[in-house]
C-alpha positions in Angstrom: 79.9 49.6 67.4 82.6 51.6 65.7 85.7 50.4 66.1 88.0 52.4 68.3 91.9 53.4 68.0 94.7 55.0 69.8 97.5 56.9 69.5 99.9 56.2 72.6 102.7 58.5 72.8 104.9 59.1 75.7 106.2 62.9 76.7 109.5 62.3 77.2 110.8 64.1 74.1 109.7 65.5 71.0 107.7 63.4 67.9 109.6 62.0 65.0 108.7 60.7 62.0 108.2 57.6 63.4 105.0 58.8 65.5 104.0 61.1 62.6 103.5 57.4 61.3 101.8 55.7 63.8 99.7 58.6 64.4 98.7 59.2 60.6 98.2 55.5 60.6 95.8 55.3 63.1 93.8 58.6 62.1 93.0 57.5 58.5 92.1 53.8 60.0 89.3 55.3 62.0 88.1 57.5 58.9 88.2 54.8 56.6 86.3 52.6 59.4 83.8 55.2 60.4 85.6 54.8 63.8 87.1 57.0 66.6 90.3 57.8 67.7 91.8 58.1 71.0 95.0 60.1 72.3 96.7 58.5 75.5 99.5 60.2 76.9 102.0 57.4 78.4 103.3 59.2 81.3 104.3 56.6 84.3 108.2 57.3 84.0 108.0 60.5 86.1 111.8 61.2 85.9 111.6 61.6 82.0 108.4 62.7 81.2 107.7 66.6 81.2 104.9 69.1 80.5 106.2 70.7 77.5 106.9 67.6 75.9 102.8 66.9 76.3 102.2 70.2 75.1 104.2 69.4 72.1 102.6 66.1 71.3 99.1 68.1 71.3 100.6 70.9 69.0 102.4 68.3 66.2 99.3 66.2 66.0 96.8 69.2 65.2 99.4 70.7 62.9 99.1 67.3 61.0 95.4 67.8 60.9 94.8 64.7 63.4 91.6 65.1 65.3 91.1 63.0 68.6 88.4 63.0 70.9 88.5 64.4 74.4 89.6 64.2 77.3 92.6 62.2 76.8 93.7 59.8 79.1 96.8 60.4 80.7 98.3 57.1 82.7 99.5 59.0 85.6 96.0 60.2 86.7 94.8 56.2 86.7 97.3 54.5 88.9 94.7 52.8 90.9 93.5 50.8 87.5 96.9 49.2 87.4 97.4 48.6 90.8 94.5 46.9 90.7 95.4 44.7 88.2 98.5 44.1 89.9 96.7 43.1 92.8 94.4 40.3 90.8 97.7 39.0 89.7 99.4 39.1 92.9 96.1 36.9 94.2 96.8 34.2 91.3 100.5 33.9 92.9 101.7 35.1 89.6 104.0 38.2 91.1 107.1 38.2 93.0 109.7 40.9 94.3 113.3 40.6 92.8 115.8 43.0 94.6 119.1 42.8 92.2 119.9 45.9 90.5 120.7 46.0 87.0 124.5 46.0 88.0 124.2 42.9 89.7 121.7 41.0 87.1 124.5 42.3 84.5 127.0 40.2 86.8 124.4 37.2 87.2 124.0 37.2 83.6 128.0 37.3 82.6 128.1 34.4 85.3 125.5 32.2 83.9 127.6 32.8 80.3 130.6 31.0 81.6 128.7 28.3 81.0 127.4 29.2 77.7 125.3 32.1 75.9 122.5 32.8 78.3 119.1 33.0 76.7 117.9 36.6 75.6 114.3 38.2 74.6 113.5 39.0 71.4 114.7 42.7 71.9 118.0 41.0 72.7 118.2 41.4 76.3 119.1 38.8 78.7 116.4 37.1 80.5 116.2 37.7 84.5 118.6 35.3 85.8 118.2 35.7 89.6 116.5 33.2 91.9 114.3 36.0 93.8 111.4 33.5 93.3 112.3 30.9 95.3 112.8 33.3 98.5 110.3 32.4 101.3 107.8 34.9 102.2 109.2 35.9 105.1 112.6 36.7 103.5 110.6 38.9 101.1 108.8 40.7 103.7 111.9 41.3 105.4 113.9 42.6 102.2 110.4 45.0 101.6 110.5 46.4 105.0 114.2 47.0 105.0 113.5 49.6 102.5 115.7 47.7 99.6 114.9 48.9 95.6 112.6 45.9 93.9 111.0 45.0 90.9 107.7 43.0 90.6 108.4 40.5 87.9 105.6 37.8 86.4 106.4 34.4 87.3 106.3 33.5 83.7 106.5 29.8 84.1 103.5 29.7 86.5 101.6 32.1 84.3 102.1 30.1 81.2 100.5 27.1 82.6 97.1 28.7 83.3 96.6 29.8 80.3 97.8 27.7 76.5 97.5 28.2 72.9 97.4 31.7 72.9 97.2 34.0 69.7 96.4 37.3 68.2 94.9 38.5 65.0 97.5 40.2 62.8 96.2 42.5 60.6 99.5 43.9 59.3 102.6 42.5 59.0 105.3 41.3 61.5 109.2 41.6 60.7 109.1 37.8 59.4 106.2 38.6 57.6 103.6 37.2 59.9 100.0 37.9 59.1 96.6 36.6 60.0 96.5 34.4 63.1 99.4 34.7 64.8 100.7 32.5 68.1 102.1 33.6 71.0 105.3 33.0 73.1 105.3 34.9 76.2 107.6 32.5 77.6 110.4 34.0 74.9 110.4 37.1 77.4 111.1 35.6 80.8 110.1 36.6 83.9 109.1 40.3 82.9 108.6 43.3 85.3 105.4 44.4 86.0 106.2 47.4 88.4 109.0 48.4 90.8 108.8 50.0 94.0 108.8 53.6 92.9 106.8 52.9 89.8 103.5 51.3 90.2 103.1 49.9 86.9 105.2 49.1 83.7 104.2 49.4 80.1 103.0 45.8 79.7 100.5 45.9 82.2 99.3 49.5 81.7 98.9 49.3 78.0 96.7 46.0 78.3 94.8 47.8 80.8 94.4 51.0 79.5 93.4 49.3 76.1 90.7 47.2 77.6 89.0 50.0 79.8 88.9 52.6 77.2 87.3 49.9 74.9 90.2 49.8 72.2 89.6 47.6 69.1 92.8 47.5 67.1 95.8 48.8 67.8 98.1 50.1 65.2 101.5 50.4 66.0 105.1 49.8 64.9 106.7 46.5 64.4 109.2 47.0 67.1 106.3 46.0 69.4 105.1 43.0 67.3 106.8 40.1 69.7 105.7 42.2 73.0 102.1 41.5 71.9 102.8 38.2 73.3 103.0 39.1 76.7 100.3 41.8 75.9 98.1 38.9 75.1 99.3 36.8 77.9 98.3 39.5 80.5 94.8 39.9 78.8 93.9 35.9 79.1 95.2 36.4 82.9 93.2 39.1 83.8 90.1 38.7 81.4 90.3 41.3 79.6 89.3 41.3 75.5 91.7 41.3 73.1 91.9 44.0 70.2 93.0 43.0 66.8 97.1 44.0 65.9 97.9 46.3 62.5 101.8 46.4 63.3 103.9 48.7 60.5 106.9 49.0 59.1 109.2 51.2 60.9 110.8 54.6 59.8 114.4 54.5 59.7 117.3 57.0 59.5 119.6 57.0 56.5 121.9 54.6 58.3 119.0 52.2 58.7 118.4 52.8 62.5 115.0 53.0 64.3 114.4 56.7 64.5 114.7 58.1 68.7 113.8 61.4 70.1 117.0 62.6 69.4 116.8 62.2 65.8 117.0 66.2 64.9 117.0 65.6 61.3 113.8 63.5 61.6 112.0 65.5 64.5 108.6 67.3 63.6 109.5 70.1 64.9 113.0 70.6 62.6 110.9 69.6 59.8 108.2 72.2 60.6 111.0 74.7 61.3 112.4 74.2 57.8 109.2 74.5 55.8 108.0 71.3 55.9 103.9 70.7 55.5 101.6 68.1 56.6 101.4 66.8 53.3 105.0 66.5 52.6 105.1 64.7 56.5 102.6 61.9 54.6 105.2 61.6 51.5 108.0 60.9 53.7 106.2 58.4 55.7 105.3 56.5 52.5 101.3 57.5 53.1 101.3 60.3 50.4 
C-alpha cells in the first residue's frame, strides 16, 4: 500500500509561510515515496472558522502547484466519529466533566502557586488544578442538567495506568534533536480537554480519529506539535487506533524569532503573492528551493 500523507489547516485565517512549508513538505514526501496526499479542513471551531478562509486555502495551495486527493474531509461533517470515540473513552471510565471557567482555573492556579510553582505542560500552560474528578455522579448530573458550561477532560492518571511504555517513530527531528524511537510522556499534559459542552471534540481527539479513518501513515507537521504527539499516542492506544510515523519539521519564524501566526501579514501568502512572489520563490523562502 502506498504511504498516505495529509495537510490539515484550520480555516480561521489566511495561510502564511509556515503553512506553505508544511504543505510543500507533505506534497514532496508524497511524490518522493509514490504516496497519496490528502487535504483535511479542521473546522471544528465554529466561532473562528469562516468559508472565505477555506476558499483561500484551496486557492493558495493550487497556486503553490500542490495537488491533493478529493473529496476533502471537513471535520464539521464528521462529528459523529468523534462522539463515538469520546463515548468509548467514557465507557472506560476515563472522561469526566469539569465546570470551572477559565477565570476560575486562573484563580485556582494562583492559589496553588502560593505554596510554590504549579506544574505546566510542554507549551507552558498550567496543568488543570481543579478537583472535578472527585465529584459524585449525582453532583455531576445535577450540574450538567442545570445548564452549567463544562469541559470533558481525560483522566490522565487513569489513562496512563492502562497503557505503558508508549513511544513513537520520529522521522524528522524534535526541538531537542530527538530522532528515531521517542518515548511518549503524556502525563506531562495533565487532564487534557477532549470536548466542551458547545464543541463536541477537541484537536487532540479529532486528529487521531481522522488520521486513523483516513489511513494516514506519516504525519508531517511543525515542531510546535512535537510534544503533543505524546497525547496523540495515548489516545491511539486507548482507542485501538494505528500509530503513524511522525516527521516534525523546523518552524518558519519571523525576524524577531517568533513562530508565525495568521496575523503575520509580512509572511502571509496572499500578501507575498500580491507583491510578486512566485511558487518557486516561496519554496526558497521556506528552505525547500
